[in-house]
N, C-alpha and C positions, 0 to 999 in steps of 0.2 A: 311877644319877645321884644326885646329890647335892641335897638338899633345896634347897639354895640356887637352881639353875638350875630346878628346880620351881615353887618361887615364882616366878621371874623369867619363867618361859615361862607361867605361869597368871595371870598378872596382868592382862594384855591381856583375857584371857576373862572379866572380872569378869560376875556374874550368872548362870553355868551353874553347873549342880551339879559339885560335886567329883569326882564318879564320873566325868564327861565329862571333865575336864580331865585326869585320867591316863589315859585312851585315848588321846586327840590326842598327848599326849608319847610314849606307848609307841608308837605308828605312826611317829611321826617316827626314835625310836632305831633301826628294825630296816630302816631303808634300806641297801641295799650297792650300791655298783657293781657292772654288768653288764658283762659282757665278749665279743666276738664269737667265733663257734665255726666253723672253719671248714667246708664242706658237703664230702664227699667223695662221688662216684658209687658207687652198690651195687650196678656189674653189672659183667659181662665183656666183654659183645659186643653189638650191637644191628642193625638194619635201619631204613631209613626208604624208605619209598616214597611217589613225588609224582607222579600223574598229572593233566596237563593236557588239555583236549581245548577244541578251539576249530572254528567253520564259519563259512564263508565262502560267501556267494552273490553271483554277480555276474550281472548280466543286462546284455546290450546289444544292441543292433539296427546293424546294417549297412546303408546306403543305399546304391547305386551306379546312376548314371543316365550314358547314353551319349545323348550330343549330336551331329546332323548340322549342319554349320554352311553347307552349301550342300546344292544340288539337283542333279537329274539328270531329264534327260526324253530318250525313246530312242523312237524311230520308226522301224519297218521293214514293209517288206512287199512284194507285188507287186501290180501291176494299178491303181498308185496315183499321185497325181502333188501337188503343192502349189500350193494357191490361192493365191500373193502371193510376196514378191519375197525371203522371206528364212526359212530354214528355225528358225533362232532364234528362241524366242518373248520378250518382254518381260518383264522381271524388276521385282518390287516389292520393298519392305523391310518385312518384318514385325517386329513388336514383342509378344514372347508372357511372362506367368509362368506358371509351373509353380504349379499350385495345390500339388502334393503335398509340393515342397522349398521352395517360396517365392523361387524363382531366375528372375530377369528376365533374359529374351537377347532378342537382336536379330539377325535372320539376313535374307539375300537367298533369295527362293522366286519359283517361277513365277507369274505372273499368269494364270492358268488360266482367265480371261473372255475373255483376248486370244491365247492360245495358236494357232500356224498350223493353217489348214484345208487337209485334205486330201480329196483327188475322186476316184471311180473314172475312170481312164484310158479305159475301155469299158464304158459303162454298159450291165449286165446281163452282163458278161461275169466270168470267174471273176478272184478279186484275194485277195489275205491281206494284211490290216492288226494291227498289232500298236503298242500305243503306252502307255509307263508313264511313270509322275513320281513320283520319290521326293523330297520336299519336307524341309527342314531343321527341327530340332526335337528334341524328345525321341524318343528310336529304340528305347530299351530302359531297363529301371527293375530293379534286381534287390534285392531286400529280405531280408536275412538278420539272423532272430532268434535269439538263444542265451543260454542261462543256463548257467553255469558254478558246481556245487556242489564246494565242497571240505572234506572233515571230515578234522581234524588230532588226532592223539592223541599226546603225548609223555608217555612212562612215566621217571622216573627213579627209580634204586634206589641208596642209599646203605648199604655195609655197613662196622662199624665193630667196633673190638674195642680193650681197655685192653692 
């Protein structure tokens, strides 16, 4: 570098010792441009293994309810007779809410307080009498509770070479 350039660069740094002036100038003089160098892989082959694991848990509850919407009244026997005009009992309408499902239902059922009255045809004689009543409402409730657990593992292998 010429002393003329040196004097011009050193001028703004007045008050600094002259040794330091020359160090700053020397650092600026050695800056060189930098270029990019391509990166070339240094391998001939390889293998990449990836494993993915997942777990799924499904819990479910299935409730099935069977309802009868009417009623059935059956009488059979021997040595008995009907006390009254009609063998068919009077019916009443019932409203019921099933606590288990919260379903409100309405149906017609037998008025068991006013069903027909049967008597023996020969008091003290042999007889057979059977009376059955099947009313409306919940007849059957089935609950199925199950848990389905699924474990899945996927393994992926990639093999590569140059």
